[in-house]
Backbone as a printed PyTorch tensor [residue, N CA C, xyz], in Angstrom:
tensor([[[ 18.5840,  39.1160, -40.2080],
         [ 17.9640,  37.3900, -40.7660],
         [ 17.1910,  37.6430, -39.6200]],

        [[ 16.0080,  37.0770, -40.4480],
         [ 14.4200,  36.8060, -39.2340],
         [ 14.5970,  34.9480, -38.8020]],

        [[ 13.9770,  34.3850, -37.8030],
         [ 14.3460,  33.4920, -36.9950],
         [ 13.8610,  32.3250, -38.0860]],

        [[ 12.7580,  32.5090, -38.6540],
         [ 11.8510,  31.5180, -39.9150],
         [ 12.9820,  31.3090, -40.4870]],

        [[ 13.9050,  32.2550, -41.2610],
         [ 14.8400,  32.6640, -42.5250],
         [ 15.5200,  31.5600, -42.0600]],

        [[ 16.2380,  32.1050, -40.7390],
         [ 17.4630,  31.1750, -40.3370],
         [ 16.7780,  29.2830, -40.2300]],

        [[ 15.6520,  29.3570, -39.7970],
         [ 15.1880,  27.7820, -39.9300],
         [ 15.0430,  27.1500, -41.0530]],

        [[ 14.2160,  27.8970, -41.9660],
         [ 14.3300,  27.2390, -43.3820],
         [ 15.5460,  26.8330, -44.1100]],

        [[ 16.8970,  27.5660, -43.7650],
         [ 17.9650,  27.5800, -44.4740],
         [ 18.8700,  26.0770, -43.7840]],

        [[ 18.7910,  26.2290, -42.3240],
         [ 18.9790,  24.8340, -41.3060],
         [ 18.1450,  23.6350, -41.9410]],

        [[ 16.6970,  23.6700, -42.2900],
         [ 16.2650,  22.7530, -42.4270],
         [ 16.2440,  22.3400, -44.3460]],

        [[ 16.8100,  23.2620, -44.9290],
         [ 16.8150,  23.2570, -46.2680],
         [ 17.4340,  21.4590, -46.5520]],

        [[ 18.7900,  21.0140, -46.6570],
         [ 18.9190,  19.3380, -47.0150],
         [ 19.1800,  18.6590, -45.7670]],

        [[ 18.4160,  18.2810, -44.7640],
         [ 18.0900,  17.4180, -43.8480],
         [ 18.3540,  16.2100, -44.2840]],

        [[ 19.3320,  15.2880, -43.8410],
         [ 19.0660,  13.5800, -43.9170],
         [ 19.1900,  13.2240, -43.0480]],

        [[ 18.5660,  11.9750, -42.9640],
         [ 18.3910,  11.2700, -41.6910],
         [ 19.4120,  10.6590, -41.1630]],

        [[ 19.6350,  10.6740, -39.9630],
         [ 20.2070,  10.0070, -38.9640],
         [ 20.0210,   8.9490, -38.4830]],

        [[ 21.0300,   8.2260, -38.1520],
         [ 20.8770,   6.8270, -37.5400],
         [ 20.4200,   7.0540, -36.1510]],

        [[ 19.9120,   5.8330, -35.6810],
         [ 19.1500,   6.4670, -33.7710],
         [ 20.7460,   6.1500, -32.8990]],

        [[ 21.5790,   5.2060, -33.3230],
         [ 22.3830,   5.4750, -32.4210],
         [ 23.8770,   6.3710, -33.0500]],

        [[ 23.7260,   7.1840, -33.4490],
         [ 24.8780,   8.1030, -33.9780],
         [ 25.2920,   8.9380, -32.6840]],

        [[ 24.2810,   9.4040, -32.0630],
         [ 24.9720,  10.0360, -30.8920],
         [ 25.5920,   9.2020, -30.0250]],

        [[ 25.1320,   8.3500, -29.3780],
         [ 25.9690,   7.2730, -28.8020],
         [ 27.1400,   6.9370, -29.2110]],

        [[ 27.2640,   7.1270, -30.6220],
         [ 28.7430,   6.2490, -31.4180],
         [ 29.4010,   7.6240, -31.1450]],

        [[ 29.1700,   8.3150, -31.2170],
         [ 30.0300,   9.8260, -31.7320],
         [ 30.3540,  10.3860, -29.9900]],

        [[ 29.6590,   9.9030, -28.7470],
         [ 29.9280,   9.6650, -28.0450],
         [ 31.3210,   8.9470, -27.0840]],

        [[ 30.6610,   7.8140, -27.8170],
         [ 31.8040,   6.4380, -27.2710],
         [ 33.0530,   7.2370, -27.7540]],

        [[ 32.9140,   7.2450, -28.5960],
         [ 34.1070,   7.5940, -29.6170],
         [ 35.0540,   8.4060, -28.8250]],

        [[ 33.8530,   9.8640, -28.5730],
         [ 35.1260,  10.7120, -27.9420],
         [ 35.4950,  10.6030, -26.4860]],

        [[ 34.5530,  10.0010, -25.7420],
         [ 34.7060,   9.5580, -24.4510],
         [ 36.1720,   8.3320, -24.4900]],

        [[ 36.1930,   7.9600, -25.3420],
         [ 37.1200,   6.4250, -25.4990],
         [ 38.8440,   7.1410, -26.0710]],

        [[ 38.7220,   8.2240, -26.5830],
         [ 39.9150,   9.0360, -27.1040],
         [ 40.4830,   9.8410, -25.7110]],

        [[ 39.3420,  10.4860, -25.2570],
         [ 39.6820,  11.0410, -23.8780],
         [ 40.3320,  10.3220, -22.9910]],

        [[ 39.5420,   9.3070, -22.7890],
         [ 40.3880,   8.2550, -21.5150],
         [ 41.6830,   7.7030, -22.1020]],

        [[ 41.8620,   7.3840, -23.4120],
         [ 42.8820,   7.0150, -24.1800],
         [ 44.3480,   8.0400, -23.5200]],

        [[ 43.8210,   8.9580, -24.4940],
         [ 44.9040,  10.6530, -24.2540],
         [ 44.8620,  10.9030, -22.7530]],

        [[ 44.3370,  10.6550, -21.7270],
         [ 44.4820,  10.8880, -20.3290],
         [ 45.4450,  10.1640, -19.6870]],

        [[ 45.3650,   8.8800, -20.3410],
         [ 45.8320,   7.7620, -19.7050],
         [ 47.5090,   7.7160, -20.2940]],

        [[ 47.5380,   7.9510, -21.1000],
         [ 48.7900,   8.5020, -22.3130],
         [ 49.5660,   9.8620, -21.4260]],

        [[ 48.5460,  10.5640, -21.0310],
         [ 49.6670,  11.9330, -20.7350],
         [ 49.8610,  11.6010, -19.1050]],

        [[ 48.7390,  10.9500, -18.4600],
         [ 48.9780,  10.7830, -16.8920],
         [ 50.8640,  10.1000, -16.8180]],

        [[ 51.0640,   9.0520, -17.5510],
         [ 52.3700,   8.0480, -18.0020],
         [ 53.1920,   9.0510, -18.1280]],

        [[ 52.9110,  10.0630, -19.2580],
         [ 54.3800,  10.8610, -19.2060],
         [ 54.4240,  11.8980, -18.5130]],

        [[ 53.4240,  12.2330, -17.7920],
         [ 53.9370,  13.7890, -16.9560],
         [ 53.9600,  12.8420, -15.8850]],

        [[ 53.6680,  11.5170, -14.7620],
         [ 54.1270,  11.1480, -13.4500],
         [ 54.7440,   9.9040, -13.4780]],

        [[ 54.3860,   9.1030, -14.5240],
         [ 55.2270,   7.8760, -15.1240],
         [ 54.4180,   6.7060, -14.2110]],

        [[ 55.0910,   5.8490, -14.0550],
         [ 54.2790,   4.5460, -13.7120],
         [ 55.4310,   4.3220, -11.8590]],

        [[ 54.3910,   4.2700, -11.1090],
         [ 55.2080,   3.9040,  -9.5360],
         [ 56.1860,   2.5410,  -9.8900]],

        [[ 56.7990,   2.4250,  -9.1610],
         [ 57.7440,   1.2060,  -9.3020],
         [ 56.7270,  -0.1210,  -8.6420]],

        [[ 55.6990,   0.3190,  -7.3760],
         [ 55.4880,  -0.7760,  -6.6350],
         [ 53.5550,  -0.8740,  -7.4500]],

        [[ 53.3370,  -1.0850,  -8.3500],
         [ 52.2630,  -0.3810,  -8.9690],
         [ 51.3370,  -2.2870,  -8.7240]],

        [[ 52.4340,  -2.9010,  -9.0950],
         [ 51.7320,  -4.4490,  -8.8810],
         [ 51.3710,  -4.6010,  -7.3180]],

        [[ 51.9750,  -4.2520,  -6.6810],
         [ 51.4880,  -4.7270,  -5.0520],
         [ 50.3490,  -3.2640,  -4.6620]],

        [[ 50.3280,  -2.6080,  -5.7520],
         [ 49.3010,  -1.8700,  -4.6420],
         [ 47.7220,  -2.1780,  -6.1260]],

        [[ 48.2120,  -2.9300,  -7.2980],
         [ 47.0170,  -3.5690,  -7.7480],
         [ 46.1850,  -4.7780,  -6.9120]],

        [[ 47.0050,  -5.0220,  -6.1520],
         [ 46.8060,  -6.1170,  -5.1310],
         [ 45.7130,  -5.8820,  -4.0440]],

        [[ 45.7140,  -4.4490,  -3.3690],
         [ 44.9990,  -3.7940,  -2.4990],
         [ 43.9400,  -3.4430,  -2.8040]],

        [[ 42.6330,  -3.0340,  -1.5380],
         [ 41.1390,  -2.9040,  -1.9670],
         [ 41.3390,  -1.6100,  -1.8600]],

        [[ 42.4120,  -0.7360,  -1.5450],
         [ 41.9330,   0.4270,  -1.5270],
         [ 42.3510,   0.9770,  -3.0440]],

        [[ 43.0510,  -0.0560,  -3.8800],
         [ 43.4100,   0.8380,  -5.0110],
         [ 42.3060,   0.5750,  -5.3560]],

        [[ 41.4240,  -0.6270,  -5.5700],
         [ 40.2190,  -0.4130,  -6.3110],
         [ 38.8660,   0.5590,  -5.9140]],

        [[ 39.1880,   0.6670,  -4.7850],
         [ 38.2760,   1.8160,  -4.1150],
         [ 38.6470,   3.2260,  -5.3020]],

        [[ 39.2950,   3.4880,  -4.8700],
         [ 40.1580,   5.0290,  -5.7130],
         [ 40.0780,   4.5100,  -6.3610]],

        [[ 39.7290,   3.8110,  -7.7280],
         [ 39.4770,   3.8200,  -9.2960],
         [ 38.2260,   3.5010,  -9.5740]],

        [[ 37.2210,   3.2130,  -8.3010],
         [ 35.8250,   3.1620,  -8.7140],
         [ 35.0700,   4.6110,  -8.7400]],

        [[ 35.8130,   5.3740,  -7.6400],
         [ 35.3060,   6.7060,  -7.8700],
         [ 34.9840,   7.2670,  -9.2990]],

        [[ 36.3000,   7.6040,  -9.5200],
         [ 36.5070,   8.0160, -11.0090],
         [ 35.7670,   7.5250, -12.3040]],

        [[ 35.8560,   5.8780, -11.9650],
         [ 34.9320,   4.7760, -12.9780],
         [ 32.9790,   5.3430, -12.9500]],

        [[ 32.9240,   5.8750, -11.7250],
         [ 31.3370,   5.6700, -11.2040],
         [ 31.1440,   7.7430, -12.0510]],

        [[ 32.0090,   8.3420, -12.0370],
         [ 31.8490,   9.7500, -11.9600],
         [ 31.6460,   9.5110, -13.8340]],

        [[ 32.7580,   8.9520, -14.2450],
         [ 32.6390,   8.6380, -15.7300],
         [ 30.8430,   8.3300, -16.0750]],

        [[ 30.5640,   7.2150, -15.5370],
         [ 29.7870,   6.5410, -16.3840],
         [ 28.2520,   7.8400, -15.8900]],

        [[ 28.2460,   8.2940, -15.1220],
         [ 27.0780,   9.4170, -14.5230],
         [ 26.9820,  10.2660, -15.8960]],

        [[ 28.2060,  10.7190, -15.8060],
         [ 28.6040,  11.8580, -16.9900],
         [ 28.5320,  11.6310, -18.4450]],

        [[ 28.6020,  10.0500, -18.6440],
         [ 28.6280,   9.8710, -20.0820],
         [ 27.2720,   9.9820, -19.7380]],

        [[ 26.6620,   9.2650, -19.2080],
         [ 24.7830,   8.9300, -19.5850],
         [ 23.6130,  10.3200, -19.4000]],

        [[ 24.1590,  11.2590, -18.3720],
         [ 24.0030,  12.6430, -18.4110],
         [ 24.1130,  13.6430, -19.8160]],

        [[ 24.8600,  13.2960, -19.9490],
         [ 25.6090,  14.0790, -21.6140],
         [ 24.5570,  13.5570, -22.5080]],

        [[ 24.6420,  12.0420, -22.8300],
         [ 24.3330,  11.8310, -23.5950],
         [ 22.6810,  11.8430, -23.6970]],

        [[ 21.6310,  11.9190, -22.4170],
         [ 20.3530,  12.6590, -22.4450],
         [ 20.2960,  13.9610, -22.6220]],

        [[ 21.3640,  14.8690, -22.7350],
         [ 20.9460,  16.5680, -22.5780],
         [ 21.2480,  16.5220, -23.7210]],

        [[ 22.0800,  15.8560, -25.2330],
         [ 22.0980,  16.3060, -25.8640],
         [ 20.8700,  15.6560, -26.8760]],

        [[ 20.3160,  15.5490, -26.5080],
         [ 18.8420,  14.9500, -27.1610],
         [ 17.7840,  15.8050, -26.9030]],

        [[ 17.6360,  16.5600, -27.6370],
         [ 15.9610,  17.2500, -26.9220],
         [ 14.6440,  16.6030, -26.5710]],

        [[ 14.1970,  17.0530, -25.6430],
         [ 12.9990,  16.5750, -25.7970],
         [ 13.3020,  14.6450, -25.0070]],

        [[ 14.2420,  14.3480, -24.9960],
         [ 14.4810,  12.9350, -24.0000],
         [ 13.8150,  13.3030, -22.1240]],

        [[ 13.4320,  12.6490, -21.7660],
         [ 12.9260,  12.8030, -20.1670],
         [ 14.3660,  12.2590, -19.5020]],

        [[ 14.3990,  13.8150, -18.2400],
         [ 15.5520,  13.0120, -17.6610],
         [ 14.6570,  12.7130, -16.0450]],

        [[ 13.3770,  11.7040, -15.8880],
         [ 13.1290,  12.1070, -14.8130],
         [ 13.8180,  11.6010, -13.7620]],

        [[ 14.3940,  10.2490, -13.4860],
         [ 15.3170,   9.8390, -12.6630],
         [ 16.5520,  10.0330, -12.5280]],

        [[ 17.3870,  10.7810, -13.5310],
         [ 18.9890,  10.8860, -14.0590],
         [ 19.3570,  11.6800, -12.8400]],

        [[ 18.6190,  12.5700, -12.2550],
         [ 19.2720,  13.5180, -11.0780],
         [ 19.6560,  12.2630, -10.3720]],

        [[ 19.0040,  11.3760,  -9.9210],
         [ 19.6040,  10.6150,  -8.9860],
         [ 20.7370,   9.4730,  -9.2020]],

        [[ 21.2590,   9.8120, -10.3300],
         [ 22.3300,   8.9400, -10.7570],
         [ 23.6770,   9.6590, -10.5650]],

        [[ 23.7130,  10.8010,  -9.8360],
         [ 24.3660,  11.8910,  -9.3320],
         [ 24.6480,  11.6900,  -8.1360]],

        [[ 24.3910,  10.3410,  -7.2430],
         [ 24.2550,   9.7600,  -6.0560],
         [ 25.1980,   9.0810,  -6.5990]],

        [[ 25.6900,   8.0740,  -7.4180],
         [ 26.3120,   6.4420,  -7.8590],
         [ 27.6550,   6.8040,  -6.9990]],

        [[ 28.7340,   7.8080,  -7.4040],
         [ 29.8270,   7.9920,  -7.1270],
         [ 29.7940,   7.6950,  -5.4430]],

        [[ 29.0200,   8.8890,  -4.8860],
         [ 28.8890,   8.7810,  -3.1540],
         [ 28.7470,   7.2600,  -2.7830]],

        [[ 27.8740,   6.8470,  -3.4630],
         [ 27.1970,   5.4650,  -2.8600],
         [ 27.7830,   4.5920,  -3.5510]],

        [[ 28.9680,   4.7520,  -4.3130],
         [ 30.1100,   4.0980,  -4.4440],
         [ 31.3600,   3.8010,  -3.7170]],

        [[ 31.7530,   5.1290,  -3.2140],
         [ 32.7780,   5.4590,  -2.5580],
         [ 32.3380,   4.6860,  -0.6220]],

        [[ 30.9590,   5.0690,  -0.5130],
         [ 30.2450,   4.7700,   0.9560],
         [ 30.1820,   3.2370,   0.9760]],

        [[ 29.8840,   2.6490,  -0.0280],
         [ 30.1650,   0.8340,   0.3940],
         [ 31.1080,   0.6440,  -0.3660]],

        [[ 32.2030,   1.2430,  -0.7630],
         [ 33.4190,   0.6340,  -0.6370],
         [ 34.0610,   0.9250,   0.8530]],

        [[ 34.0820,   1.9670,   1.3540],
         [ 34.5850,   2.3940,   2.6740],
         [ 33.8320,   1.3600,   3.8360]],

        [[ 32.5570,   0.6250,   3.8020],
         [ 32.0420,  -0.0310,   4.1740],
         [ 32.5480,  -1.7000,   4.3100]],

        [[ 32.7630,  -1.8850,   2.9570],
         [ 33.9430,  -3.3220,   2.2340],
         [ 34.5960,  -3.4580,   3.1920]],

        [[ 36.0800,  -1.6610,   2.9990],
         [ 37.3430,  -1.8230,   3.5170],
         [ 37.1270,  -1.9890,   5.3190]],

        [[ 36.0550,  -1.4090,   5.4460],
         [ 35.8960,  -1.5750,   7.0890],
         [ 36.1650,  -3.1130,   7.3250]],

        [[ 34.7440,  -3.6850,   6.8950],
         [ 34.3160,  -5.2040,   7.1470],
         [ 35.7360,  -6.1400,   6.9720]],

        [[ 36.7980,  -5.4520,   5.8620],
         [ 37.7560,  -6.3860,   5.8440],
         [ 38.5860,  -6.0160,   6.9060]],

        [[ 39.0270,  -5.1440,   7.0260],
         [ 40.1010,  -4.7450,   8.2820],
         [ 39.0360,  -5.1630,   9.7940]],

        [[ 37.5880,  -5.5190,   9.7870],
         [ 37.5640,  -6.1970,  11.1010],
         [ 37.9040,  -7.8040,  10.8860]],

        [[ 37.8370,  -7.9160,   9.7750],
         [ 38.0210,  -9.9190,   9.7520],
         [ 39.5460,  -9.8080,   9.9550]],

        [[ 40.2970,  -8.7990,   9.5230],
         [ 41.7650,  -8.9220,   9.6900],
         [ 42.4390,  -9.2740,   7.8980]],

        [[ 41.4680,  -9.1190,   7.3760],
         [ 42.3500,  -9.9590,   6.1150],
         [ 42.7630,  -8.7120,   5.1930]],

        [[ 42.7660,  -7.1310,   5.2670],
         [ 43.0800,  -6.2560,   4.5390],
         [ 44.3230,  -5.6550,   5.7190]]])
């Protein structure tokens, strides 16, 4: 089969797609993955008995901020990469977001430690 024939077959019954279809599909997939991962984590490792005390510590929130920043970067970059022709001019700067989050969190924790709060 020639390339022109394949393109003609694929373009035969095109239907318009809503502009937000990609974003909605990715959001649904990420939400299901997040829920499935959380359930699997609880089933395999269980919930720690000191979780209420851990939630009150700044280090817990710093540890949570890093994967959340990674998720934000991955979702945004994936959404840009699945759309042909979308400019990714400054998207590479977003990869610095998780590292900046951790650095700012460590600076904040050191500041709290100097003030004898944490």
